[in-house]
Phi, psi and omega in degrees: 000316180299318180300311181298321181294318180300313181294320182294315181297316179299318181295312181298322180299318188269341183303326182282331188297303181293330180295315179294319179298320182293316182295319183294323185275342182260353181291132181277148174286161179303322181295319181296324180294321180296319181296326187280349179259114180221154183303328185276358181296144174230156178268116178254149179228161178187169175232145182235126181229166174270184185292344179267000180089006179277139179293139178258123184262135175083020177289135179278125177238116188220142175279126184302140180060033179212157175271000182282120180193175179203182175227158180287152181270195183293341177263006181075019184252155178218162177215135188204142173273132182211170178248148176302130182099345175297152178255123177271131174252118184243122184221149180202136184300128178089001181232153179290132180292154182231139171236139177213154182265133181288126178249178177300343177296133184256003182229136184225135172245114189242136177244125179258141180253144179297138180267068183296328181295317179295318183295325187266338189268348182241130178231161176273132181241193182307146183069009179077018183272132177276132179220155176292139182299327183292341182271353185281138179260008180220172184274129175229131177245125182259141180234124178278163187296329183294340178295328183254356182247355177287306171246099189280149174234146178304327171249106190297340181299328179298335181287352179273351184301129178082000185246353183232133177278146176084007185233133174247123185242128177235123180276143178296146183286354180278007171080220188298129176090359183280170179285168181227137176267121182235112182240128181249130177055039171087162178281125187254319187263130180292323187231358180260184179283135180247009180280153182290158175269143175250132181236122183250119181052043175086356185243126180300144182259139177296140185282319183053033188278138180275170177284160182276153183286159176218149171074184184276339186259057180281133179279157175305146185285152180271009180099202186291143181217019183250006175082331185259337187297335184269004179286140178286117182297334180284352175273355185269128176274313180198167176225145172239128182255118180255096185280337186263157180292328180297320180292329186257005187301330182291349176264003175059228181302320185296329184262013185298334184255019182095162187222140169252110180269125183245125175253122183266165183284152176225173180295153181239150178291133180136184180295163178298127180235134179243129175245137179226143176216147173232131179230110183240127180229141177252135190241141176222161178300139184264298179240123182228161175295165177255130187250161174251152178225026184243353179233143180240201182282156175290314180200180184288347182270348183243129182276328183297152185263066179245029178275193181289165179291138182287148179298320175228143180303145179288150176273358182289128177226113181305332183289346177294340180293327182290147175251163174285116178274176175208158176222113181243124179241116173253131184217141174218150172217152181235133178223144180196163176160178175233197185287351181246339186213127178229141184231142179226133175224139177221153174215139179214154175230137175239114183237120187228145171239129183282172178282344173273129179306142177067025172247140184203163179214128179226139178214142179230124182244137175226133180222134175233128181224137180224132178242121185233134174269097184293318174234120188308127178061017182230301190238122183234134177244124181239115182234144177215152177222136179231143178227131184231129172246131184219141177220135170224149185224124175057046171277119186246157180242285179194179178108180182276317190293129173055034184246113181292342182291333181298303178293332180293309185289336185254005183291135181293126180299338182284344184265165182268105182282337186298331183290345180267000173292332167278095195275354179212151175231146178291130180256107184295333181288325181260349175065032172200161181293138177237164188294137176262097180201120189254004187258353182074189186271341180055029180071010185231022182057030187286136177218174175298123184298328178287329174295317182302314186279343182250340184235004173234108190250131176233110187231139179230127177242129182236136168240130182221135175227143179229136176232131181229138176225141181222117178248120185240129182239115178274098185290311174222183177295341184239007180223136181216140177244139182225137172236134184225151172210154176218135170246125183227103183238145177214157177224122179251130174244116184249130178233137175234121182238112180251115187286158177299142183082009167287173180307136181290356171290337188242345186206156172281187179296344183247356178118181181216145183221136174226135173220130183214134177248127182239134180243142174237132179228125181227130177233132178226140175211145174211164175223133186224136173250125182246135177235128179223103189223142177245143176230086182067240179279355185253151178220152177225132175229122184224147175223137175224137184198177177216151181216161174219136177233127179233124187223135171240116183238143174075028176284114192237152171213134182172190183202162179210141176179166176284151181279154184271240192273339181259114183292137172062023171262099190269082177222161178296324182294335183267006178275141177293117187282328183261015178282135180297339180271355174278127185209146173285154181241037183276144177204140178283350179081187182243124182249121178231155179218134178230130176240145186210152166236148184209160180204149174228149176218126174236127175249136182229153178227119179053031181051029183233329179240129184229128176243122180250134172226129178228156176208145178217138176238123182251143170240115184258141173293334180290347176252018187294338183252020178248179180290350181265014183306317184265325185278331183067203183224138185253136180233110181259164169206153178216143182213152180221133175227148181226129182246093182300329182292344175273340183260328187235153177276106179248023183295339180277359179249167177290349186281121176258340177204139178213129177225134174246138186215154176209147180206155177225142181208161172229129175228176185215183178214139183264155177287168176295152180302147173074006177289334186257002183230162175283107184257159183233151175226172180248126180222119179062030180085357181253144176273123183229147176286145180287148194277054173216159182275124179304130184266074183288353183257003186297143171254157177288149171294138184232147174234121174256127188227142177228139177215150172228149182201173180218138172239123185222139175237137184234157172053058178057046175068013179287324182242122182239137177229123172241125180222140182222135169251135181225156177211126182225149176232126180248123184225182185058041179290160184263113181256146173249120183248124180290152179231154179293148181303331182297341181285342184088356178232155178269331183194169170220167184249151178205154174273149176172183175083156177208127181238130180250135171233130172222153182183182180229134172230135182212154176226127177242121180238149178223135180226126181222130177235126175237102185055244184270000182261130180231130176237126177235123182234140180224129179238119179252144181224133179225130173225130177224138176238125184247136179213133176274107182284320182214149165258210184287137179299126180297345179273002177301134186267133172288120186292345179269309184271339184077006181265159176285144182284342178082185185289139177238092187293330180200165176226125175271113186268338173205133181230146179207083182060260184255024177227136173205159171246126190238139176259124178224150174295129185092346177269196182228153173295129182102003177295132182254132177240141183221171177251159181222204180269154175294138182235158180272187184292338178273001181086003178277153177298131181283124177243122180300120183293341183278317183237002178072018183271161175249161185229142176284146176245095183269000182270324185260117179269136185253130175284115182274334183143201182236146184286339184273146177289155176277326181221143169239130179228132176232133180235110185246125181234138175231126177242135178220141177220113186053242183266001184262138178223145178227127178237136181222128177236121175242134176224154182242136164239113188249127178096175183087164178229161175218163186231134179244100172286340175298311179299322179297318180289321177296321175297318180298322181270356176075025181255358181274156175297324180299321180293326178290318179297324178297321178291320179297329182271000177089002178146182179257130181286122176225119180054035178087349178252178181248132175250151177301126185301319181296316179295318181297310184285343175292336177264313186282319182281184175121030175065223181288347176267356178284180180267094191285356172299334180269002180231032176258131186231156171294135179270003178300132177208147178230128185219155167275096189284315183221149173208134179225145174225113186231162177218126177264116184286141179300140180298331182294339177298335184246020181053033179062015175281328173247150183224146176054047177281115182235128175243140186217147165264135186227151178210150180219140185053053186282325185205139176258110180288325182210128175191121181264344182280152178278014175209176180278113184296343181284337184294146180241128173281346180214144174265008175276191184286323187246185189060040175262151174074018180238129179243121175224089185054048179283145174299136182291156174290171189244141167260128183246130174223132181188209183212163176219151178226131176230141177204162180224138175212000000 
């Protein structure tokens, strides 16, 4: 009801706005009316249809060099007074314009053809500038809006998986509304952020990215934190993906990891048009562990399920705990305008229920945009405002803490689980309900799973508003000046309520309460002068500009503490004030400022040879205390492309278009704030300097990249091939070196290291139309090879002792008992190391001859592999016949490894199918003999403390990722009152053709660089099945 009311109010509010604007701007003055009435005028009529015979609504029909004009109605018809000899100009977005001369004939039947060449030949590039694809010296992949709106995701970025070459996408394990990890052309930075930059309408978007999780006690996630997940996908017109550094060089540090350029919708000239869509999907767990139900406990004193075989299999199934979730997205937009003023308004609601009981995600988006030509053909003002309300409750990722999957997956099949559905009983001694759970914590923070989801609340509320303004002045036909700004502010309020009788690790006898408000403030502004001029066969396109970005992130105010005498009264007043665990959560946040100047120059010859040169100079506040304070850092790029089909006649060959290109670029990365200055903190009421040596000598991290590529179209553009080879080196990485306590400092910073990435990305598309049948196929291929060439130079000097730090053979970047990710020279970022069993000199597992036991080897770490895939392949097919369409997307991720500590813990507790099969087979085979399964798994199993060498799996997987079946109903069924009514059945993650891991290897417990490929009671991935409805009126 709330959703419908919000959409209804928004619609009613805006329906009047464009109508009034349209009426006001199209009304003729008295003088114009007099001019248009002449004795020779005649009344002409006509109808305008597309090539399929469908009426086109809102087509502009105008008399050239006159203000006299009209638009077609719902039947595609128009009526207009004109004079014989007048020239009619007929235009419609997405169709080729038509001009015709008025004859004595008063009736016209006009057919407009789609302007596919215009749609496909121009893409949005860096700085939001539209350029012809043939002029680009780097690889750009364009994505139309229907790619992300057919099967909608609360975070639209997930809809790009398998459809873009050169990109690896991992969805967060917290399901609907979570962040997404997007890495282009490999992981480059050892210690920095490797996620792509998002640019909306030419302006970079603030990341708002959270820190990555660590350890076994990970708290439930607060929802999206990457800045882009909360954008309404129905507001997007198109996207351009710039995977290479050359394409993104103009964004400097921000674009070092690639860029996703997003162009949003704006108002259109014509009558008021309303579009509405509903996308409803029902979700169930996709890949889950396999459980046993034939063995129970030995006795009431032991929780593990290593008892005798049950007389009859247990009916207990952990998966019964999950509920069918859903994700419903309702969206509408209204557009209207005339040739001087266009308005766009949209409202959408995203309402989701997770597969975990009492988990949900809700989001409401509102956008208003107006484009006005202040001075005709000279000065244009484009303004937009967006407001987002978001709430999520109990979104979980993985780990032991507050995770219902731990007691679910380890519960003994022999016991009665149904009695714990009543998760609390009234306690007369304490005078409030307390938790019903008789098994204790078992060293794993274990609690009643129903208590966890109903009495431990994690809620996040976000308010976000964005304002954008763009003022464009067309100075001459070949020169234009543009000024842009964006304000992007948000406020997150996070609450954690832990009820009384929860685990004493998390709450006192009366409960625990945390409340924290975090603010993000981002301001961006730039000014750009564009020149586009031709001199015969030569052309010049140049841009020069300056920008400033000012950001305050993580400004916090809040408190945390155990509750006092009143149980479950979650207020600040009820917190124990003198408890050592009571603490304020205030922080001034991190304030950064970046100023830049940039320029591009493209020279062309006969529209066949293009030379690109770009340069950008950044001044970072994080370098304010270094020698680069005044000079900043310069990032150049150069590119060359040659289009033989523009120079030579290749009509006798199958080649209809051919472009060869090459480019070189340098981009960089800035250090974290306060690394280069003497910073202070507050401890115990005293101001103290932070314990590191200011790194006034730091240089920026740099990436030098080279790429060559080819774009070719064959057989009248039916077959298209885009292929790119790239090679990049990232050096001057930021290292943290520990120091002895006697030095008075904990660490210092230094530059060093070198990481190489090289690879191939290609896209092969085929399009064939036979009468009413159309087949469009796209095959994407991605290969990346990552290698750490160098770590820190052993000659690096310790600034305190003056001594060399010496050789550093490896760096452990994340450790978790028997799992770690280690950086070594010659290795790769993402290498996973695990521990195994002690072995003898022949490499066989060591078995104690006296008692037949095996022993863990915690000293020798084994390289298990790398978390990243070696190849990504996506095959997307669309078939359409008349109004029926079928879409199928299959993708492959080949290579890489993953680790399941969940399986290790289930084996240890005897609840896995593998543990039951071992008992059924008489034991576990070791060196050709059989070992007692309980003894074996007591050593090998055990979650993150187990020997994860035995729980390492290939991450290769092949799946039917998406499938759609739709039908577009003929407009005549609705007397042309409704248009483009399409109903579809949709599905996502429908079937896994190949997967050896006991979980979905694509899921990410972190959107950061590390903690990839590890599952520890992670939320399962989702299978989505549903329907969608789209219509226009």
